[in-house]
C-alpha positions as a Markdown table, in Angstrom:
| # | Residue | x | y | z |
|---|---|---|---|---|
| 1 | Met | -44.6 | 56.4 | 25.3 |
| 2 | Ala | -46.8 | 54.5 | 22.9 |
| 3 | Tyr | -49.4 | 56.2 | 20.8 |
| 4 | Gln | -52.9 | 55.8 | 22.3 |
| 5 | Thr | -56.0 | 56.7 | 20.5 |
| 6 | Pro | -58.6 | 58.9 | 22.2 |
| 7 | Asp | -61.7 | 57.2 | 23.5 |
| 8 | His | -64.0 | 58.4 | 20.7 |
| 9 | Glu | -61.6 | 57.0 | 18.1 |
| 10 | Ser | -61.0 | 53.6 | 19.7 |
| 11 | Asn | -61.0 | 50.6 | 17.5 |
| 12 | Ser | -62.6 | 47.3 | 18.4 |
| 13 | Asp | -59.1 | 45.9 | 18.7 |
| 14 | Ser | -57.8 | 48.1 | 21.5 |
| 15 | Asn | -55.6 | 45.4 | 23.1 |
| 16 | Thr | -53.2 | 45.3 | 20.2 |
| 17 | Pro | -49.7 | 46.2 | 21.5 |
| 18 | Thr | -48.0 | 49.1 | 19.9 |
| 19 | Arg | -44.3 | 49.3 | 19.2 |
| 20 | Leu | -42.2 | 52.4 | 20.1 |
| 21 | Tyr | -40.1 | 53.8 | 17.3 |
| 22 | Asn | -36.4 | 54.2 | 18.2 |
| 23 | Pro | -34.5 | 56.2 | 15.6 |
| 24 | Tyr | -31.1 | 55.2 | 17.0 |
| 25 | Lys | -31.7 | 51.4 | 16.9 |
| 26 | Asp | -29.9 | 50.8 | 13.6 |
| 27 | Leu | -27.1 | 53.2 | 14.3 |
| 28 | Glu | -24.1 | 51.0 | 15.0 |
| 29 | Val | -21.6 | 53.8 | 15.6 |
| 30 | Pro | -20.6 | 54.3 | 19.2 |
| 31 | Ile | -21.6 | 57.8 | 20.3 |
| 32 | Arg | -18.1 | 58.4 | 21.6 |
| 33 | Asn | -16.6 | 58.4 | 18.1 |
| 34 | Leu | -19.0 | 61.1 | 17.0 |
| 35 | Tyr | -17.8 | 63.6 | 19.6 |
| 36 | Gln | -14.1 | 62.9 | 19.8 |
| 37 | Leu | -13.0 | 65.8 | 17.7 |
| 38 | Pro | -9.3 | 66.6 | 17.0 |
| 39 | Thr | -7.7 | 69.1 | 19.3 |
| 40 | Ser | -5.0 | 70.3 | 16.9 |
| 41 | Pro | -5.8 | 72.6 | 14.0 |
| 42 | Glu | -6.7 | 70.9 | 10.7 |
| 43 | Tyr | -5.3 | 72.4 | 7.5 |
| 44 | Leu | -6.2 | 71.8 | 3.9 |
| 45 | Phe | -2.8 | 72.4 | 2.5 |
| 46 | Val | 0.7 | 71.6 | 3.9 |
| 47 | Glu | 1.8 | 75.3 | 3.4 |
| 48 | Glu | -0.8 | 76.4 | 5.9 |
| 49 | Ala | 0.4 | 73.9 | 8.5 |
| 50 | Arg | 4.0 | 75.2 | 8.2 |
| 51 | Arg | 3.0 | 78.8 | 8.8 |
| 52 | Lys | 3.5 | 80.0 | 12.4 |
| 53 | Arg | 1.6 | 83.2 | 12.0 |
| 54 | Arg | -1.8 | 84.5 | 10.8 |
| 55 | Ser | -2.1 | 85.7 | 7.2 |
| 56 | Trp | -2.4 | 89.4 | 6.4 |
| 57 | Gly | -6.1 | 89.1 | 5.9 |
| 58 | Glu | -6.6 | 87.3 | 9.2 |
| 59 | Asn | -4.4 | 89.9 | 10.9 |
| 60 | Leu | -6.4 | 92.7 | 9.4 |
| 61 | Thr | -9.7 | 91.2 | 10.6 |
| 62 | Phe | -8.4 | 90.3 | 14.0 |
| 63 | Tyr | -6.8 | 93.7 | 14.9 |
| 64 | Thr | -9.6 | 95.7 | 13.4 |
| 65 | Gly | -12.3 | 93.6 | 15.2 |
| 66 | Cys | -10.5 | 93.6 | 18.5 |
| 67 | Gly | -9.8 | 97.4 | 18.3 |
| 68 | Tyr | -13.5 | 98.1 | 17.5 |
| 69 | Leu | -14.7 | 95.9 | 20.3 |
| 70 | Ala | -12.3 | 97.3 | 22.9 |
| 71 | Gly | -13.1 | 100.9 | 21.8 |
| 72 | Ala | -16.9 | 100.3 | 21.8 |
| 73 | Val | -16.8 | 98.8 | 25.3 |
| 74 | Gly | -14.5 | 101.5 | 26.7 |
| 75 | Gly | -16.4 | 104.2 | 25.0 |
| 76 | Ala | -19.7 | 102.9 | 26.3 |
| 77 | Gly | -18.2 | 103.0 | 29.8 |
| 78 | Val | -17.1 | 106.6 | 29.3 |
| 79 | Gly | -20.5 | 107.4 | 27.8 |
| 80 | Phe | -22.2 | 105.9 | 30.9 |
| 81 | Val | -20.3 | 108.2 | 33.2 |
| 82 | Glu | -21.1 | 111.2 | 31.0 |
| 83 | Gly | -24.8 | 110.2 | 31.0 |
| 84 | Val | -24.9 | 110.0 | 34.7 |
| 85 | Lys | -23.1 | 113.3 | 35.1 |
| 86 | Ser | -25.7 | 114.9 | 32.8 |
| 87 | Phe | -28.6 | 114.1 | 35.1 |
| 88 | Glu | -30.7 | 117.1 | 36.1 |
| 89 | Thr | -33.0 | 117.4 | 39.1 |
| 90 | Gly | -36.6 | 116.5 | 38.3 |
| 91 | Asp | -35.6 | 114.0 | 35.5 |
| 92 | Ser | -37.8 | 110.9 | 35.4 |
| 93 | Val | -36.2 | 107.4 | 35.4 |
| 94 | Lys | -37.1 | 107.0 | 31.7 |
| 95 | Leu | -35.3 | 110.3 | 30.8 |
| 96 | Arg | -32.2 | 109.3 | 32.9 |
| 97 | Val | -32.0 | 105.9 | 31.2 |
| 98 | Asn | -32.4 | 107.6 | 27.8 |
| 99 | Arg | -29.6 | 110.0 | 28.6 |
| 100 | Ile | -27.3 | 107.1 | 29.6 |
| 101 | Leu | -28.2 | 105.0 | 26.5 |
| 102 | Asn | -27.7 | 107.9 | 24.1 |
| 103 | Ser | -24.3 | 109.0 | 25.6 |
| 104 | Ser | -23.1 | 105.4 | 25.8 |
| 105 | Gly | -24.1 | 104.7 | 22.3 |
| 106 | His | -22.5 | 107.8 | 20.9 |
| 107 | Ala | -19.2 | 107.5 | 22.8 |
| 108 | Gly | -19.0 | 103.7 | 22.1 |
| 109 | Arg | -19.4 | 104.3 | 18.4 |
| 110 | Ser | -16.8 | 107.1 | 18.4 |
| 111 | Trp | -14.2 | 105.2 | 20.4 |
| 112 | Gly | -14.9 | 101.9 | 18.5 |
| 113 | Asn | -14.4 | 103.6 | 15.2 |
| 114 | Arg | -11.1 | 105.2 | 16.3 |
| 115 | Leu | -9.6 | 102.1 | 17.7 |
| 116 | Gly | -10.9 | 100.0 | 14.8 |
| 117 | Val | -9.1 | 102.3 | 12.4 |
| 118 | Ile | -5.9 | 102.2 | 14.5 |
| 119 | Gly | -6.1 | 98.3 | 14.4 |
| 120 | Leu | -6.6 | 98.4 | 10.6 |
| 121 | Leu | -3.6 | 100.7 | 10.1 |
| 122 | Tyr | -1.5 | 98.6 | 12.4 |
| 123 | Ala | -2.3 | 95.3 | 10.7 |
| 124 | Gly | -1.8 | 96.7 | 7.3 |
| 125 | Ile | 1.6 | 98.3 | 8.1 |
| 126 | Glu | 2.8 | 95.3 | 10.0 |
| 127 | Ser | 1.9 | 93.0 | 7.1 |
| 128 | Gly | 3.6 | 95.3 | 4.6 |
| 129 | Ile | 6.8 | 95.5 | 6.7 |
| 130 | Glu | 6.8 | 91.8 | 7.1 |
| 131 | Ala | 6.4 | 91.2 | 3.4 |
| 132 | Ala | 9.1 | 93.8 | 2.5 |
| 133 | Arg | 11.6 | 92.5 | 5.0 |
| 134 | Asp | 10.7 | 88.8 | 4.5 |
| 135 | Thr | 11.2 | 88.2 | 8.2 |
| 136 | Asp | 9.0 | 88.1 | 11.3 |
| 137 | Asp | 10.5 | 89.6 | 14.4 |
| 138 | Val | 9.8 | 92.2 | 17.1 |
| 139 | Trp | 11.0 | 95.1 | 15.0 |
| 140 | Asn | 8.2 | 94.6 | 12.5 |
| 141 | Ser | 5.7 | 95.2 | 15.3 |
| 142 | Val | 7.5 | 98.2 | 16.8 |
| 143 | Ala | 7.9 | 99.8 | 13.3 |
| 144 | Ala | 4.2 | 99.2 | 12.6 |
| 145 | Gly | 3.3 | 100.8 | 15.9 |
| 146 | Leu | 5.5 | 103.8 | 15.1 |
| 147 | Gly | 4.0 | 104.1 | 11.6 |
| 148 | Thr | 0.4 | 103.7 | 12.8 |
| 149 | Gly | 0.8 | 106.5 | 15.4 |
| 150 | Ala | 2.4 | 108.8 | 12.8 |
| 151 | Leu | -0.2 | 108.0 | 10.1 |
| 152 | Tyr | -3.1 | 108.3 | 12.4 |
| 153 | Arg | -2.1 | 111.8 | 13.5 |
| 154 | Ala | -0.6 | 113.0 | 10.2 |
| 155 | Ala | -3.5 | 115.3 | 9.4 |
| 156 | Arg | -2.8 | 117.3 | 12.6 |
| 157 | Gly | 0.7 | 118.3 | 11.5 |
| 158 | Val | 4.3 | 117.0 | 11.6 |
| 159 | Arg | 4.9 | 117.5 | 15.3 |
| 160 | Ser | 1.7 | 115.7 | 16.3 |
| 161 | Ala | 2.5 | 112.8 | 13.9 |
| 162 | Ala | 6.0 | 112.5 | 15.3 |
| 163 | Val | 4.8 | 112.4 | 18.9 |
| 164 | Ala | 2.0 | 109.9 | 18.1 |
| 165 | Gly | 4.5 | 107.8 | 16.1 |
| 166 | Ala | 6.9 | 107.7 | 19.1 |
| 167 | Val | 4.0 | 106.9 | 21.5 |
| 168 | Gly | 2.8 | 104.1 | 19.1 |
| 169 | Gly | 6.3 | 102.6 | 18.9 |
| 170 | Val | 6.8 | 102.7 | 22.6 |
| 171 | Val | 3.4 | 101.2 | 23.4 |
| 172 | Val | 3.9 | 98.3 | 21.0 |
| 173 | Gly | 7.4 | 97.8 | 22.2 |
| 174 | Val | 6.2 | 97.6 | 25.8 |
| 175 | Ala | 3.4 | 95.2 | 24.7 |
| 176 | Val | 5.7 | 92.9 | 22.8 |
| 177 | Thr | 8.2 | 92.9 | 25.7 |
| 178 | Ala | 5.5 | 92.1 | 28.2 |
| 179 | Lys | 4.2 | 89.3 | 26.0 |
| 180 | Gln | 7.7 | 87.8 | 25.8 |
| 181 | Ala | 8.2 | 88.1 | 29.6 |
| 182 | Leu | 4.9 | 86.4 | 30.2 |
| 183 | Lys | 5.8 | 83.6 | 27.8 |
| 184 | Arg | 9.1 | 83.1 | 29.6 |
| 185 | Tyr | 8.3 | 83.5 | 33.2 |
| 186 | Val | 4.6 | 82.4 | 33.6 |
| 187 | Pro | 4.0 | 78.8 | 32.8 |
| 188 | Ile | 0.7 | 78.0 | 31.2 |
């Protein structure tokens, strides 16, 4: 749309045609070339391209973040149920909402912190085992799960640490086996 002057500012030469400004007029690049981005990952160094796995820092960030997020969401759900159970007769809507938000926030933080620490321990132990063995296989993950469970419950005694270590190893073993079965039998 051309710029038009208001009536009180009109010039004597009001019939002069105005030209519209087109910022893309001199751009000779086809728009398709601007948005055809590569679909494969791009690496700065050849060594990064050869790697088939995340680095220890990426693993640490990934497992800790996923653990915290899953714990926060799960804890918020548990807190929601606790908040609803704590309703009393005669509570206003505002008070009920406040109870739900407080209990969801408290439980979400607690669960998020617990699972975030478990993810941190798992990633650190797995990366350490992988560096020590200089190989990447299923046993690294299972041993990391065993070590994570044992280390997480070590303050509660030897028996609790042993049980938690066994549970951690079994859980990770089942998860790795399920992942391998999904890769093998479910085409993506």
